[in-house]
N, C-alpha and C positions, 0 to 999 in steps of 0.2 A: 476562545475556542472557535474552531471553524465549524460552522453549521452547514448541513447539506443545503445546496441551493434548490429552489423550487420554482417551477413555472407558475406565476400568479396572474396570468393574463385574463383568466375567467374565474370569478369568485363563486365558489360552491357553498357559500354559507347558508344557502336555503335548505328547505326540507329535503329529506331523502326520498327518492322515488324507488320503491321496491321492485318495479318492473325493469329498472336499469341498474343492476348491481355495479358497484365501483371496483376498480382494480387498484392494486398497489404495486408500483414499480420501483425497484432499487437500481440505481445506476451508478456504478463505480463507488459504492459505499465502503468507506473504511472507518472502523471504530477502534478507538484505543481507550482503555480504562487504566488509570494510574500508570501510564507508560507502557502497559502490556497490550499488544495488538490482539483484538478478538476477531475482527473481520478485515479482510484485505481485498479491496477492489472487487466487491461483490456486485454483480449485475444480474437481476432476475425479476420476474413478474409473478405476483400472486394471482391466482385465478379468481375472477369476480363471481360472487354469488355462491361460492363453494366453501367447504370446511377444509382449511389447510392446517395441518398439524406440523409444528416445528419441534423437532426432537434434538436432544443433545445431552451430554453428560452434565452432572452438576458442576457449576462453575464455568461452563462453556460460554456464558454470556447471553443466554436466552432471555432472561428478564431485562437485561440492558437493552437488547434489541427491541423488546416490547415497549420499554419506556420511550425509546426513540420514536417508534412508530406512533405511540400515543401522545407525543408532544410533551412529555414530562421531563425532558432534559433541558434545563435553562441554558440560554446562550452564554451565560457567564459561569457555567459549571466547569471548574478547572480539572475535575476528576475524570470527566468523560469528554473526549475530543472526537469529532467526527467530521468527515469530509465526503463529498460526493453529491448525489442527487436523489431525493425521494419525491416521487410523483404519485399523488393519490387523486383518482378521479374516474369518471366513467368513459370507457373506451367506445368511441363511435365508429361507424362504418368507414368514415373517411380517414380514420387513423388519428384524428386529433384527440387530445386528452385534456379535459378540464382538470385542473390541479389546484391544490391548495397546500399550504404549509401545515403540517400536523399541529405545530405549536400555536396556531392561530384560530383553531376552530374546534367546536364540540362534536364534530361529525365522526370522530373516532372515539368509541366508547370502550371502557375497560372493565372487565369483571375481575376484581383483584383477588389475589390468593387469600387474603385475610378479610375479604368482603368490603371493607372500608365503609361501613354503614354508620349513620349518625344515631347514637343511642338516645339522644335527647328528643328525637322526633319519633313518631309512631311509624309503623311500616307504610302506612298511607302517606305520611308526611315525607318519608324518604323518596317515594315514587313521585309525589307531587313536586318536590324540589326539581327533579329531572324534567318533568313535563313543563314546568314554568320557565325552564332555561333551555328550551329547544332553540335551535339555531334560527328558525323562521317561525315566529308565532302567528304569522298570517295564514299558515297552513294549519288546519284543525289537527289536534292530537289524534294519534291512531286509536286510542281508547283512553278512558278515564283511569285514575289511579286505582280505583276499586276494580276496574276491569282487568288491569294488569295483575293485581293480586289474586283475583279469582282464577285467571288463566293459569298462573303458576302455582296455585294452591298455597298461598301464604296467608296465614290468619291475620286479620286486620286489627283485632282487639288486643293481641298479645304484644307486650313491650319488646322492642328489638333485642334488648339485653338478654331476655330469657328464651329467645327463639333457639331452636336446635340448629346444629351446623348445616343440615340440609335445607332448612327453612331460610336461614340467612343467605345461603348461596342462591336460592331461588329468588329471594328478595333483591339480591345484588343484580341478578340477571334482569329482573323486572325493572329496576331503576335504570339500568344501562339502556335497555330497549326503549324505555319511555322517553329518553332524550332524543329519539329519532336519529341514531348514528348511522352513517353509511357503512361503517366497519365495526365489528365487535371483536375485541381482543380478550382472550381468556388466559389468565396467568395461573398456571399449575392448578387447574380446577379440581383434580382428584388428589391433591397432596394431602397426606394424613388420613385418607379414607381407606376402609377395608375394601376388598375386591368387589363385594356386592354393592356397596354404596358408590364405589367408583363407576360401576356399570350403569347405575341409575343416573349419575351425573352425566355420563356420556350420552345416554339416551335422551336426557333433557336437552342437552346441547343440540342433538340431531333434530328433535322435534321443534325446538325454537327456530333453528335455521330453516327448516322446511316450511314453517308457518310464516316467517317474516322475511325470508330471502335476503338476509344480510350477508355480506362477505365476512366470514368468520375465520379468525386465526387463533389457534390454540397452541400455547407454549407449554411444553410438558417434558418430563423425563419418563412418565408412565405411559410409554408408547403401547404397551400390550392392551391397556384398557381403552385407549382412544383411537387406535388404528382402525377398528371396525366401523367407525363413523366417518373416517377421513375420506375426502375426495382427492386430496393431494398431500404429500409428505415432503418436508424439507429437512435436511440434516445439517445441523450446525456442527461442523467438524473443527474441533479445537486444534488439531494437529496442522491441518492445511489452511485454517482460518478462512474457511469458505462456507457459504450457505448453498447447498446443492439440492436439486430435486431428485428424489429417489423414485425410480420407476416402480409401478405396482407389483411387477413380478419379482422385485428385489426387496419387498418389505420384510420378508422373513430373514433378511441378512442384517437388519438394522442393529440387532444386539451386538453383532461382531464389529460393526462399523462405528459404534459409539465409543470414542476414545476417552479414557479418563484424563482429566485435565492435569497436566504436569505443572508443578510449582516452578515459576520462572527462576533461572539460575541466580539472578540478582537477589531474589528473596532468600534463596538458600545461603548465599554468601552473607547476607545481612543477618540471618539467624545465627550463623556460625560466629560472626564477629561481635554479636551482642553480648554484653557482660551478664553474668548471672543476676537474677532479680533478688537483691538482698534488701534488708530494711534500710541500710544506709543509702543504697542507690535510690530507693523509693523516696526517702526524705529529700535527697538532693534534687530528684526530678520534680517533686512537689514545690520545693523552694524556687527552682528555676521557672516553673510554670507560673507561680504566684507573682514573681518579679516581672516576668515578661508579659503576664496577662493583663496587668493594669493598663498599659498603653494600648494593647490590642482591644480590650473591652471598651475603653472610652472612645477609641476610634470607631469601633463597630457600632456602638450605641448611637453616636452622633451620625453615623452614615445611614442609620435606619430612616431618619427623617428624609434625607435625600433620596433614599431608595423608595420610600413611600411615595414621594412626588413622582419619581420615575415610573413606578408601577401603576399609580392612579392615572397618569396622563399618557402612559404608553410611550415613553421617550427613550426606550432602550435601543441604542443605536446598533447593537449586535444582532437584533432580531429583525427578520423580514416580515412584511405584511402584518404589522401589529394592528390590533383592532381597538386601540384607545382604551376606554374603560372596560371593554369586554361586556359580559352579561351583567346587567344591573336590574334587580327587581327590588324596589324599596320595601315591599312587604317582607321579603326574606331577610333583608338587612336589618329591619326592625326586630325580626324574630331572633336573629343572632345577637343583636344588642340586648334584648330582654334576657336572653340566656346568660350573657356575660354580666349584665347588671345584677342579676340574682346571685351570680357567683361572687362578684366583688362587694356588693352592698346588700346582700340578703340578710335574713334574720340572724343567722349565726355570726355574721360580721358585726351586726348591730349590738348583739349581746357581748361580743368580744371587746368592742370599743367602749361600750357602756361600763363594763367591769373595769377596764383600764382607767376611764374617767373617774370612777368611784374610788379607785386606789389612789390616784394622784391627787384628787380633791381632798381626801382624808389626810394623806401624809403631809401635804403642803400646809394644811391648816393646823392639824394636831401637833406636829413636831415643831412648827414655828413657835407656837405659844408655850408648849410643854417644856421645851429646852431653851427658852429664852434666858440668857445670862442675867442674873440678879432680877428675876422677873417680878419680885415683890415691889421693887422700886422702878424698874424700867417699863413694865407693862402699862401702868397708867399713863405714862408719857408717850409711849410709842404705839399703843393699840390701834389708833386710827391709821397711822402710817403703815403699820404691819398689815392690816386688812387691805389697804389700797395696794400694797406691794404683792400680796398673795393673789388678788384679783388680776393685777397686771401680769404677773408671772404665769398664771394659769392660762390667761387668754392669749398672750402674745408669744409665750415661749414653751412652757412645760407641756400643755396639751397638744399644740401643733406638732412639736417634735416627737412626743411619745406616740401620738395617733398615726402620724405618717410612717414612723418606723414599724409600727405594728401592721399597718396596711401593706407596707412593702413586704413584710415577712409573711403575713397570712394570705392576703389577696394576691400579691405577686406570685407566691408559690402556687396558689390555686389556679391562676390563669396559665402559668408556665406548665403545670401538670396537664391542664385541659388541652392546650395547644400541642404539648409534647405527645400526648396520647393520640391526638388527631394526626400528627406527623408520623408517629410510629405505626399507627393503624391505617395509614394511606388515605385518610379522609381528606387531607389537604390536596393530595393528588387527584382524588375523586372530584373535588371542586374544579380543578383545572380541566378535567375532561368534559365538564359541563360548560366550559367557556367562562368560568368565574375566576376573577383575580382574588386569591386569598387575602391580599392586603385590603381589598374593599370589604369583604364579608367577614374578616376576622380582625385585622388590625384596627380598622376604623371603628367598629363597634367596641373593641376593647378600649381604645383610646377615649371614646366618649363615655364609656361606663366608668372609667377611672376619674375623668374630669367631673362627672356628676357625683359619684359616690364619695370621693375623697373629701371634698368640703362638707358634705352632709354628715359623714361619719365623724369628722373632726368636730363639727358643731354639736353632734350628739354627745360626744365625749366631754366637751366643755360644759354642756348643760347639766350632765350628770355630775361632773366635778363641782359645778356651782351649787347644786342642791346639796351634795354631801358636805361641802364646805359650810353651808348654812347650818345644817343639822349638827355638825361637829362643833361649830362655834357656839351655837345655842346650848349644847350640852355642857360646854366648858364655861360659858358665861351666861347663865340663865337670867341674871339680873339686867343685862343690857338688851336682850331681845333681838328679834329678826330685823326690826327697822334700823337699828344701829349698824348691824352687819350690812344690810342692803345699801345704806347711805355711803359707807366708806369702801366697801368691796368694789363698787362700780365707779368710784370717784375718778379713777384714772383711765377707765375704759371709754367713757364718753366725756370728751373735753371740748369746750368751745374753741380753745386755741388750736387743737390738733385732733381732727377726726379721721385721720388717715390710717389708724390702727387696723381697722377691718380690711382695708385694701392690702396691707402688708400680709396679714394672715391669709387672705384669699389668694394672693400671688404665690405665697410659699406652698400652699396646699395644691394649687393647680399645677405648678411646676413639678412638684413631687409626684402628683398623680400621673402627669404626662410621661415623666421619666420612668416610673414604675411600669406603665403600660408598654412603653417601647422596649424596655429591658426584658420583661416577661415574654413578650411576643418574640423578640429576637432569640432568646434562649430556647423557647419552646418550639419554634419553627425550624431550628437547625436540624440537620440530618440525624435521625435516630435509628441506629442499627440494632439496638437491643433495649430491653426494659431498663437496664442500667444507665443507658444514655438519658432516658427520661428522668431518672433520679438525679443524675448529675446536673441536668438543666434546672431542676428545682433548687438544688443546692446553690448553683451559680446565680440563680435569680435572687435568692435571699441575700447572698453575699453582696452582689453588685447593686441591688436595689437599695439596701440599707446604707451602703456606702454613699450612694448617690444622694439619698435623702439627708444624711448627715452633712454632706458637702453643701447642699442647697441651703440648709438652715445656717450653716457657718457663714457662707458668703452673704446671704441676705441679712444676717444679723450685723455684719460689718457695715453694710450699707444703711440698714434701717436705723441703727442706734449710733 
């Protein structure tokens, strides 16, 4: 994808000076989405320190333009292509413009349409996250997290999940401003609100801009509510593919000038040529996707490792002015790690694996002795060897295989759901606007959570299986006692000739844990256009993670034995 070039002669990563509002200049900007041109050779400048409202019909590309300005379009995004020049900086008297690339700085803040708040943190925690990730921490924050919440009337003790819509919106504005951005972008701030609530939001934006003097850009189709607070209005015309300034004396003609977006002719032809959706066609499509998906998924999963290295060290050759690791605050990484560790290895996961260990320990012991052929004659001869075989099988094969499969299904699905919701709810994009690389704050904690929890959960399952095996054996052979069981059950687990068994078990569980982490993050972080996409990512995670685990155990078994 061709990215807009940017003058990076002067770095503006420092704190924002409210006395010198910044300007946004688009120079020969052309944007295409999925081959359809949204903007063509647009050149214009957004007024600094003012409220600029961008209006246009639904589907005209307003949100795409906002994502570009906010630096949320990756350089390797094949769906959105752009060319031209974006200059963001403060206009000086001599005409020089300090500039930076939107994709490389947290100076552009976004108030998302769906708020993009982190439910696991308190309102104060959400704001503190932004304060701790300001571009220049050498400059004192404008005010504390509590101060921002008090200013915008957000209750501090109420969990984020139960805040009202208006309270969530005020919290989103507080978090955005707390990061000290030079520019604030509002994405459809009155969407889904009644007229009275919409006017309240508009007044809040006006008061916020008046108090903090940020350059504010509001993207909306609800022009009637937001025009009263606008200093400038830009019309995104889907017919002419331009972004033009509307003079104030013509604002009453905006309704007539907003053109409905026409479906491209190619889409119409495609719709006409598409066969009817029958059960047979659906089955064929699913089969084709399954056959073609194996190679794609394995390639994509392997590429995650390389992509992680690229994202961590900032070696993406398609992006200009990369800032290496971006914002890193160890305290916040540890908080994300703790959150994912509870998700992967929390009490419910422990109970889940303990029950699995109980079942496998009982079945391996009970059915081995209960259904032994000619057991009246063979049991006295084989009982020592059978106990040794049960202990070996549980320790080296049965428990590791069962435990990692269940971890792949339960924990992999939980992480994919969590990351998928963050992607669908724009929390991942919110991290990017704070200068945070999601791979650092999400993938790395997920990876280490699985690397820690997988061996521990497997060990827990084995210990439970071991205890249940002892209880079951004593119930079936009370005359032999626990000492007999202990002596022979562990005879092949600890051998003077070969003590590498624990290393093989550890290697298998660590490889499985790492693979589950990468697959769940990969599936969860992919584009989510609907709640159904989140469900699909969970299903795909369970499928590919369990297949990966089975493949690992098969390959390692061939080498191990």
